[in-house]
PDB file of N, CA, C and O in Angstrom:
ATOM      1  N   MET A   1       9.092 -26.001   9.325  1.00  0.00           N
ATOM      2  CA  MET A   1       7.929 -25.394   9.809  1.00  0.00           C
ATOM      3  C   MET A   1       7.435 -24.367   8.739  1.00  0.00           C
ATOM      4  O   MET A   1       8.208 -23.414   8.642  1.00  0.00           O
ATOM      5  N   GLY A   2       6.451 -24.316   7.988  1.00  0.00           N
ATOM      6  CA  GLY A   2       5.969 -23.321   7.089  1.00  0.00           C
ATOM      7  C   GLY A   2       4.681 -22.555   7.542  1.00  0.00           C
ATOM      8  O   GLY A   2       4.169 -22.794   8.635  1.00  0.00           O
ATOM      9  N   TYR A   3       4.267 -21.802   6.837  1.00  0.00           N
ATOM     10  CA  TYR A   3       3.080 -20.910   6.877  1.00  0.00           C
ATOM     11  C   TYR A   3       1.887 -21.724   6.698  1.00  0.00           C
ATOM     12  O   TYR A   3       0.947 -21.523   7.466  1.00  0.00           O
ATOM     13  N   ASP A   4       1.780 -22.691   5.717  1.00  0.00           N
ATOM     14  CA  ASP A   4       0.504 -23.567   5.422  1.00  0.00           C
ATOM     15  C   ASP A   4       0.463 -24.784   6.133  1.00  0.00           C
ATOM     16  O   ASP A   4      -0.264 -25.682   5.710  1.00  0.00           O
ATOM     17  N   GLU A   5       1.220 -24.965   7.280  1.00  0.00           N
ATOM     18  CA  GLU A   5       1.040 -26.398   7.700  1.00  0.00           C
ATOM     19  C   GLU A   5      -0.332 -26.408   8.733  1.00  0.00           C
ATOM     20  O   GLU A   5      -0.611 -25.594   9.614  1.00  0.00           O
ATOM     21  N   ASP A   6      -1.011 -27.512   8.341  1.00  0.00           N
ATOM     22  CA  ASP A   6      -2.277 -27.596   9.232  1.00  0.00           C
ATOM     23  C   ASP A   6      -2.263 -27.527  10.806  1.00  0.00           C
ATOM     24  O   ASP A   6      -3.149 -27.011  11.486  1.00  0.00           O
ATOM     25  N   GLU A   7      -1.169 -28.103  11.254  1.00  0.00           N
ATOM     26  CA  GLU A   7      -0.967 -28.461  12.722  1.00  0.00           C
ATOM     27  C   GLU A   7      -0.435 -27.009  13.285  1.00  0.00           C
ATOM     28  O   GLU A   7      -0.639 -26.842  14.488  1.00  0.00           O
ATOM     29  N   ASP A   8       0.130 -26.081  12.679  1.00  0.00           N
ATOM     30  CA  ASP A   8       0.613 -24.934  13.041  1.00  0.00           C
ATOM     31  C   ASP A   8      -0.405 -23.869  13.541  1.00  0.00           C
ATOM     32  O   ASP A   8      -1.033 -23.168  12.746  1.00  0.00           O
ATOM     33  N   ASP A   9      -0.549 -23.771  14.956  1.00  0.00           N
ATOM     34  CA  ASP A   9      -1.464 -22.958  15.637  1.00  0.00           C
ATOM     35  C   ASP A   9      -0.785 -21.672  15.996  1.00  0.00           C
ATOM     36  O   ASP A   9      -1.264 -20.967  16.884  1.00  0.00           O
ATOM     37  N   PHE A  10       0.423 -21.290  15.289  1.00  0.00           N
ATOM     38  CA  PHE A  10       0.694 -19.962  15.811  1.00  0.00           C
ATOM     39  C   PHE A  10       0.027 -18.896  14.933  1.00  0.00           C
ATOM     40  O   PHE A  10      -0.163 -19.100  13.734  1.00  0.00           O
ATOM     41  N   ASP A  11      -0.336 -17.729  15.559  1.00  0.00           N
ATOM     42  CA  ASP A  11      -1.127 -16.635  14.819  1.00  0.00           C
ATOM     43  C   ASP A  11      -0.287 -15.697  14.374  1.00  0.00           C
ATOM     44  O   ASP A  11       0.068 -14.766  15.097  1.00  0.00           O
ATOM     45  N   TYR A  12       0.155 -15.857  13.026  1.00  0.00           N
ATOM     46  CA  TYR A  12       1.228 -14.971  12.443  1.00  0.00           C
ATOM     47  C   TYR A  12       0.556 -13.510  12.200  1.00  0.00           C
ATOM     48  O   TYR A  12       1.306 -12.538  12.103  1.00  0.00           O
ATOM     49  N   ASP A  13      -0.845 -13.350  12.102  1.00  0.00           N
ATOM     50  CA  ASP A  13      -1.347 -12.040  12.006  1.00  0.00           C
ATOM     51  C   ASP A  13      -1.026 -11.322  13.412  1.00  0.00           C
ATOM     52  O   ASP A  13      -0.636 -10.156  13.481  1.00  0.00           O
ATOM     53  N   GLU A  14      -1.203 -12.022  14.342  1.00  0.00           N
ATOM     54  CA  GLU A  14      -1.215 -11.315  15.719  1.00  0.00           C
ATOM     55  C   GLU A  14       0.240 -11.064  15.884  1.00  0.00           C
ATOM     56  O   GLU A  14       0.544  -9.944  16.294  1.00  0.00           O
ATOM     57  N   PHE A  15       1.220 -11.938  15.628  1.00  0.00           N
ATOM     58  CA  PHE A  15       2.368 -11.758  15.878  1.00  0.00           C
ATOM     59  C   PHE A  15       2.847 -10.357  15.019  1.00  0.00           C
ATOM     60  O   PHE A  15       3.387  -9.396  15.568  1.00  0.00           O
ATOM     61  N   VAL A  16       2.560 -10.432  13.666  1.00  0.00           N
ATOM     62  CA  VAL A  16       3.000  -9.098  12.734  1.00  0.00           C
ATOM     63  C   VAL A  16       2.457  -7.858  13.611  1.00  0.00           C
ATOM     64  O   VAL A  16       3.230  -6.945  13.900  1.00  0.00           O
ATOM     65  N   GLU A  17       1.192  -7.846  14.002  1.00  0.00           N
ATOM     66  CA  GLU A  17       0.465  -6.677  14.545  1.00  0.00           C
ATOM     67  C   GLU A  17       1.297  -6.299  15.812  1.00  0.00           C
ATOM     68  O   GLU A  17       1.659  -5.134  15.980  1.00  0.00           O
ATOM     69  N   ARG A  18       1.610  -7.331  16.740  1.00  0.00           N
ATOM     70  CA  ARG A  18       2.154  -6.940  17.961  1.00  0.00           C
ATOM     71  C   ARG A  18       3.666  -6.499  17.774  1.00  0.00           C
ATOM     72  O   ARG A  18       4.142  -5.673  18.553  1.00  0.00           O
ATOM     73  N   GLU A  19       4.470  -7.075  16.685  1.00  0.00           N
ATOM     74  CA  GLU A  19       5.749  -6.508  16.572  1.00  0.00           C
ATOM     75  C   GLU A  19       6.004  -5.448  15.860  1.00  0.00           C
ATOM     76  O   GLU A  19       6.925  -4.690  16.169  1.00  0.00           O
ATOM     77  N   PHE A  20       5.187  -5.236  14.756  1.00  0.00           N
ATOM     78  CA  PHE A  20       5.259  -3.952  13.787  1.00  0.00           C
ATOM     79  C   PHE A  20       4.208  -2.913  13.893  1.00  0.00           C
ATOM     80  O   PHE A  20       4.320  -1.884  13.227  1.00  0.00           O
ATOM     81  N   GLY A  21       3.059  -3.127  14.783  1.00  0.00           N
ATOM     82  CA  GLY A  21       2.074  -2.432  14.666  1.00  0.00           C
ATOM     83  C   GLY A  21       0.906  -2.647  13.812  1.00  0.00           C
ATOM     84  O   GLY A  21       0.936  -3.622  13.061  1.00  0.00           O
ATOM     85  N   ALA A  22      -0.077  -1.914  13.813  1.00  0.00           N
ATOM     86  CA  ALA A  22      -1.148  -2.227  12.844  1.00  0.00           C
ATOM     87  C   ALA A  22      -0.781  -2.008  11.491  1.00  0.00           C
ATOM     88  O   ALA A  22       0.073  -1.172  11.194  1.00  0.00           O
ATOM     89  N   PRO A  23      -1.369  -2.702  10.655  1.00  0.00           N
ATOM     90  CA  PRO A  23      -0.805  -2.563   9.128  1.00  0.00           C
ATOM     91  C   PRO A  23      -1.345  -1.153   8.641  1.00  0.00           C
ATOM     92  O   PRO A  23      -2.299  -0.599   9.186  1.00  0.00           O
ATOM     93  N   LEU A  24      -0.624  -0.603   7.524  1.00  0.00           N
ATOM     94  CA  LEU A  24      -0.847   0.688   7.093  1.00  0.00           C
ATOM     95  C   LEU A  24      -2.159   0.681   6.221  1.00  0.00           C
ATOM     96  O   LEU A  24      -2.959   1.613   6.299  1.00  0.00           O
ATOM     97  N   ARG A  25      -2.334  -0.277   5.480  1.00  0.00           N
ATOM     98  CA  ARG A  25      -3.498  -0.225   4.756  1.00  0.00           C
ATOM     99  C   ARG A  25      -4.690  -0.783   5.608  1.00  0.00           C
ATOM    100  O   ARG A  25      -4.617  -1.894   6.133  1.00  0.00           O
ATOM    101  N   SER A  26      -5.743  -0.008   5.724  1.00  0.00           N
ATOM    102  CA  SER A  26      -7.039  -0.052   6.453  1.00  0.00           C
ATOM    103  C   SER A  26      -7.719  -1.168   5.726  1.00  0.00           C
ATOM    104  O   SER A  26      -7.922  -0.992   4.525  1.00  0.00           O
ATOM    105  N   LYS A  27      -8.100  -2.289   6.276  1.00  0.00           N
ATOM    106  CA  LYS A  27      -8.933  -3.221   5.639  1.00  0.00           C
ATOM    107  C   LYS A  27     -10.634  -2.801   5.506  1.00  0.00           C
ATOM    108  O   LYS A  27     -11.524  -3.401   4.903  1.00  0.00           O
ATOM    109  N   ALA A  28     -10.687  -1.727   6.190  1.00  0.00           N
ATOM    110  CA  ALA A  28     -12.244  -1.136   5.851  1.00  0.00           C
ATOM    111  C   ALA A  28     -12.568  -0.656   4.465  1.00  0.00           C
ATOM    112  O   ALA A  28     -13.651  -0.691   3.881  1.00  0.00           O
ATOM    113  N   VAL A  29     -11.272  -0.148   4.011  1.00  0.00           N
ATOM    114  CA  VAL A  29     -11.338   0.573   2.645  1.00  0.00           C
ATOM    115  C   VAL A  29     -11.031  -0.449   1.545  1.00  0.00           C
ATOM    116  O   VAL A  29      -9.924  -0.986   1.518  1.00  0.00           O
ATOM    117  N   PRO A  30     -12.017  -0.750   0.596  1.00  0.00           N
ATOM    118  CA  PRO A  30     -11.515  -1.968  -0.520  1.00  0.00           C
ATOM    119  C   PRO A  30     -10.335  -1.369  -1.145  1.00  0.00           C
ATOM    120  O   PRO A  30     -10.079  -0.167  -1.218  1.00  0.00           O
ATOM    121  N   LEU A  31      -9.600  -2.424  -1.617  1.00  0.00           N
ATOM    122  CA  LEU A  31      -8.379  -2.145  -2.403  1.00  0.00           C
ATOM    123  C   LEU A  31      -8.479  -1.322  -3.750  1.00  0.00           C
ATOM    124  O   LEU A  31      -7.683  -0.452  -4.101  1.00  0.00           O
ATOM    125  N   HIS A  32      -9.637  -1.765  -4.466  1.00  0.00           N
ATOM    126  CA  HIS A  32      -9.766  -0.943  -5.759  1.00  0.00           C
ATOM    127  C   HIS A  32      -9.794   0.546  -5.378  1.00  0.00           C
ATOM    128  O   HIS A  32      -9.203   1.334  -6.117  1.00  0.00           O
ATOM    129  N   TRP A  33     -10.418   0.985  -4.308  1.00  0.00           N
ATOM    130  CA  TRP A  33     -10.379   2.695  -3.991  1.00  0.00           C
ATOM    131  C   TRP A  33      -9.123   3.105  -3.561  1.00  0.00           C
ATOM    132  O   TRP A  33      -8.801   4.275  -3.767  1.00  0.00           O
ATOM    133  N   GLN A  34      -8.154   2.146  -2.852  1.00  0.00           N
ATOM    134  CA  GLN A  34      -7.044   2.571  -2.607  1.00  0.00           C
ATOM    135  C   GLN A  34      -6.291   2.806  -3.911  1.00  0.00           C
ATOM    136  O   GLN A  34      -5.649   3.845  -4.066  1.00  0.00           O
ATOM    137  N   ILE A  35      -6.355   1.837  -4.880  1.00  0.00           N
ATOM    138  CA  ILE A  35      -5.774   1.976  -6.324  1.00  0.00           C
ATOM    139  C   ILE A  35      -6.203   3.346  -6.991  1.00  0.00           C
ATOM    140  O   ILE A  35      -5.418   4.151  -7.493  1.00  0.00           O
ATOM    141  N   VAL A  36      -7.534   3.472  -6.915  1.00  0.00           N
ATOM    142  CA  VAL A  36      -7.944   4.709  -7.507  1.00  0.00           C
ATOM    143  C   VAL A  36      -7.424   6.027  -6.930  1.00  0.00           C
ATOM    144  O   VAL A  36      -7.290   7.047  -7.607  1.00  0.00           O
ATOM    145  N   ALA A  37      -7.145   5.930  -5.637  1.00  0.00           N
ATOM    146  CA  ALA A  37      -6.622   7.150  -4.799  1.00  0.00           C
ATOM    147  C   ALA A  37      -4.907   7.405  -5.214  1.00  0.00           C
ATOM    148  O   ALA A  37      -4.281   8.443  -5.430  1.00  0.00           O
ATOM    149  N   ILE A  38      -4.535   6.103  -5.211  1.00  0.00           N
ATOM    150  CA  ILE A  38      -2.955   6.076  -5.692  1.00  0.00           C
ATOM    151  C   ILE A  38      -2.881   6.844  -6.997  1.00  0.00           C
ATOM    152  O   ILE A  38      -2.101   7.787  -7.126  1.00  0.00           O
ATOM    153  N   GLY A  39      -3.749   6.411  -8.033  1.00  0.00           N
ATOM    154  CA  GLY A  39      -3.774   6.788  -9.254  1.00  0.00           C
ATOM    155  C   GLY A  39      -3.917   8.375  -9.527  1.00  0.00           C
ATOM    156  O   GLY A  39      -3.272   9.014 -10.358  1.00  0.00           O
ATOM    157  N   LEU A  40      -4.785   8.809  -8.753  1.00  0.00           N
ATOM    158  CA  LEU A  40      -5.004  10.233  -8.540  1.00  0.00           C
ATOM    159  C   LEU A  40      -3.794  10.933  -8.137  1.00  0.00           C
ATOM    160  O   LEU A  40      -3.278  11.867  -8.751  1.00  0.00           O
ATOM    161  N   VAL A  41      -3.425  10.461  -7.166  1.00  0.00           N
ATOM    162  CA  VAL A  41      -2.236  11.175  -6.613  1.00  0.00           C
ATOM    163  C   VAL A  41      -0.950  11.216  -7.638  1.00  0.00           C
ATOM    164  O   VAL A  41      -0.150  12.147  -7.734  1.00  0.00           O
ATOM    165  N   VAL A  42      -0.939   9.880  -8.445  1.00  0.00           N
ATOM    166  CA  VAL A  42       0.265  10.062  -9.497  1.00  0.00           C
ATOM    167  C   VAL A  42      -0.142  10.867 -10.671  1.00  0.00           C
ATOM    168  O   VAL A  42       0.761  11.425 -11.294  1.00  0.00           O
ATOM    169  N   LEU A  43      -1.364  11.011 -11.067  1.00  0.00           N
ATOM    170  CA  LEU A  43      -1.659  12.000 -11.968  1.00  0.00           C
ATOM    171  C   LEU A  43      -1.759  13.521 -11.462  1.00  0.00           C
ATOM    172  O   LEU A  43      -1.728  14.419 -12.303  1.00  0.00           O
ATOM    173  N   PHE A  44      -1.857  13.760 -10.360  1.00  0.00           N
ATOM    174  CA  PHE A  44      -1.738  14.959  -9.985  1.00  0.00           C
ATOM    175  C   PHE A  44      -0.239  15.433  -9.756  1.00  0.00           C
ATOM    176  O   PHE A  44       0.013  16.631  -9.885  1.00  0.00           O
ATOM    177  N   ALA A  45       0.691  14.596  -9.446  1.00  0.00           N
ATOM    178  CA  ALA A  45       2.057  14.616  -9.421  1.00  0.00           C
ATOM    179  C   ALA A  45       2.643  14.987 -10.850  1.00  0.00           C
ATOM    180  O   ALA A  45       3.446  15.907 -11.001  1.00  0.00           O
ATOM    181  N   LEU A  46       2.117  14.095 -12.006  1.00  0.00           N
ATOM    182  CA  LEU A  46       2.430  14.264 -13.139  1.00  0.00           C
ATOM    183  C   LEU A  46       2.045  15.622 -13.644  1.00  0.00           C
ATOM    184  O   LEU A  46       2.871  16.347 -14.197  1.00  0.00           O
ATOM    185  N   GLY A  47       0.725  15.990 -13.448  1.00  0.00           N
ATOM    186  CA  GLY A  47       0.322  17.384 -14.085  1.00  0.00           C
ATOM    187  C   GLY A  47       1.062  18.185 -13.394  1.00  0.00           C
ATOM    188  O   GLY A  47       1.510  19.071 -14.123  1.00  0.00           O
ATOM    189  N   THR A  48       1.473  18.300 -12.071  1.00  0.00           N
ATOM    190  CA  THR A  48       2.242  19.686 -11.509  1.00  0.00           C
ATOM    191  C   THR A  48       3.643  19.430 -12.205  1.00  0.00           C
ATOM    192  O   THR A  48       4.292  20.435 -12.494  1.00  0.00           O
ATOM    193  N   TRP A  49       4.220  18.077 -12.530  1.00  0.00           N
ATOM    194  CA  TRP A  49       5.507  18.110 -13.075  1.00  0.00           C
ATOM    195  C   TRP A  49       5.617  18.759 -14.439  1.00  0.00           C
ATOM    196  O   TRP A  49       6.616  19.365 -14.827  1.00  0.00           O
ATOM    197  N   VAL A  50       4.470  18.574 -15.151  1.00  0.00           N
ATOM    198  CA  VAL A  50       4.457  19.027 -16.639  1.00  0.00           C
ATOM    199  C   VAL A  50       4.149  20.338 -16.628  1.00  0.00           C
ATOM    200  O   VAL A  50       4.659  21.031 -17.508  1.00  0.00           O
ATOM    201  N   SER A  51       3.184  21.016 -15.565  1.00  0.00           N
ATOM    202  CA  SER A  51       2.692  22.518 -15.700  1.00  0.00           C
ATOM    203  C   SER A  51       4.138  23.202 -15.124  1.00  0.00           C
ATOM    204  O   SER A  51       4.375  24.356 -15.481  1.00  0.00           O
ATOM    205  N   LEU A  52       4.855  22.689 -14.469  1.00  0.00           N
ATOM    206  CA  LEU A  52       6.128  23.557 -13.933  1.00  0.00           C
ATOM    207  C   LEU A  52       7.310  23.588 -15.121  1.00  0.00           C
ATOM    208  O   LEU A  52       8.304  24.313 -15.072  1.00  0.00           O
ATOM    209  N   GLY A  53       7.019  22.728 -16.110  1.00  0.00           N
ATOM    210  CA  GLY A  53       8.079  22.561 -17.174  1.00  0.00           C
ATOM    211  C   GLY A  53       9.132  21.841 -17.229  1.00  0.00           C
ATOM    212  O   GLY A  53       9.996  21.957 -18.099  1.00  0.00           O
ATOM    213  N   LEU A  54       9.152  20.806 -16.039  1.00  0.00           N
ATOM    214  CA  LEU A  54      10.268  20.117 -15.505  1.00  0.00           C
ATOM    215  C   LEU A  54      10.506  18.751 -16.735  1.00  0.00           C
ATOM    216  O   LEU A  54      11.510  18.054 -16.887  1.00  0.00           O
ATOM    217  N   TRP A  55       9.419  18.714 -17.358  1.00  0.00           N
ATOM    218  CA  TRP A  55       9.514  17.616 -18.346  1.00  0.00           C
ATOM    219  C   TRP A  55      10.245  17.859 -19.708  1.00  0.00           C
ATOM    220  O   TRP A  55      10.527  16.951 -20.489  1.00  0.00           O
ATOM    221  N   THR A  56      10.549  19.314 -19.926  1.00  0.00           N
ATOM    222  CA  THR A  56      11.647  19.542 -21.077  1.00  0.00           C
ATOM    223  C   THR A  56      12.826  19.069 -21.036  1.00  0.00           C
ATOM    224  O   THR A  56      13.341  19.129 -19.920  1.00  0.00           O
ATOM    225  N   PRO A  57      13.568  18.528 -22.012  1.00  0.00           N
ATOM    226  CA  PRO A  57      14.948  18.017 -21.800  1.00  0.00           C
ATOM    227  C   PRO A  57      16.029  19.185 -21.742  1.00  0.00           C
ATOM    228  O   PRO A  57      17.183  19.003 -21.354  1.00  0.00           O
ATOM    229  N   PHE A  58      15.484  20.487 -22.202  1.00  0.00           N
ATOM    230  CA  PHE A  58      16.354  21.635 -22.018  1.00  0.00           C
ATOM    231  C   PHE A  58      15.976  22.832 -21.554  1.00  0.00           C
ATOM    232  O   PHE A  58      16.801  23.738 -21.438  1.00  0.00           O
TER     233      PHE A  58
END
């Protein structure tokens, strides 16, 4: 039994939500905005790392 069988009437999305809770990524926010937000967090962390001088090898 695979996920792509036509006669498979099991609701995998409902099962995952029931067993593991709601997904962490909200489907209301488009994926590209989530990627932009992650990029900004990475840039902020990189800027903090550089400003603290932790990037110097000695």
